[in-house]
Phi, psi and omega in degrees: 000111180243126173260112178216168181293163181308318183295316182285329178301310174305320175294318177300309184297336180278352191084024181248190186255162183294330181299319177295338178282322175297315184291324175297316178296334180266313184284324186294301186295327185297311182290319185291323177296327184284323183263000181108141186276195180205147176278352189245353183243145170265123183276338184261197178297129181220149186260007186302331186241020174308303184298324178293310186295324177299326178284322176292324175295314182300326179277325188243354189093160179296341180298347186283331189303308177307330183287317182293327177294316176300309180297323171302317173301323184283324173297323181288326184289319180300316175302313183294319179294325177276357181062049183262358186288348177293328184279354179291335182277357184265010175291126181301149177294325177304318181296313182292321175304312182290333174287323182292317175301316178302319181283322172301319177295313182303313184294312186292315178292335177291343180261006178301321178299321174294316186298324181265352186067035182273109187249156175064020175286144175295145178248138185256160182278329176274129180303314177303329174291325173297315180293317177305314175310313179300312179296326178296329182249029179291343173294345179265004181307134182266119180304325182294339175272308186297307189300312184288332173297319181292320179295310183292328181292313179295317177298321177297311180293329171298318178293315183290338177274317183273335179228068178294165167092001181240148188278067184295337179299324173309311179294321177294315183296323175296317176296326178295319175301313179300313176302311178301321181296314187278340178263352177308122178097350181267170176286341182265015181302128172272175181285125178262167182299321179290343176290317188266331179234072182296336183290349184275352181277000000 
């Protein structure tokens, strides 16, 4: 169970590092805020390209991401110069809903290893093979990882369902940080961010 900000979670789901997610979450909106915003772009962390990025990283390494970002910027600039942004609104709702479902599925299933504490599993280039690998090794799940994840998961979805409209994810992340702090050094300690990415300390 690893409790981290959204930007870092999306970076990890994309096959990148948490630091890359934090940097993009700070500099992207910062620069966009200085030069003007847009009604058509998400300036903060977004999961829309997680499935594409994870495939690119698996095939080419994490070094490919800056080039993808630059190319995306060029496409965005060309769209603006040619005044094509108005056509972005013509995408059917069914396409947007299907796309969102695909992104959510990719992010969720890519975190199975963390949720169940599955370590040292082989990594495959194809997403579905990594999911299969996780399910195939569920017998190795660690209770100190899975039980806190399951509890926080149920609490989060219950709050979102019965008391909607509030940023419950922030509260849950904060509770996860507190849990990690007080269990650090004990036998029930889950995997913490510092265990996986010690260079962040």
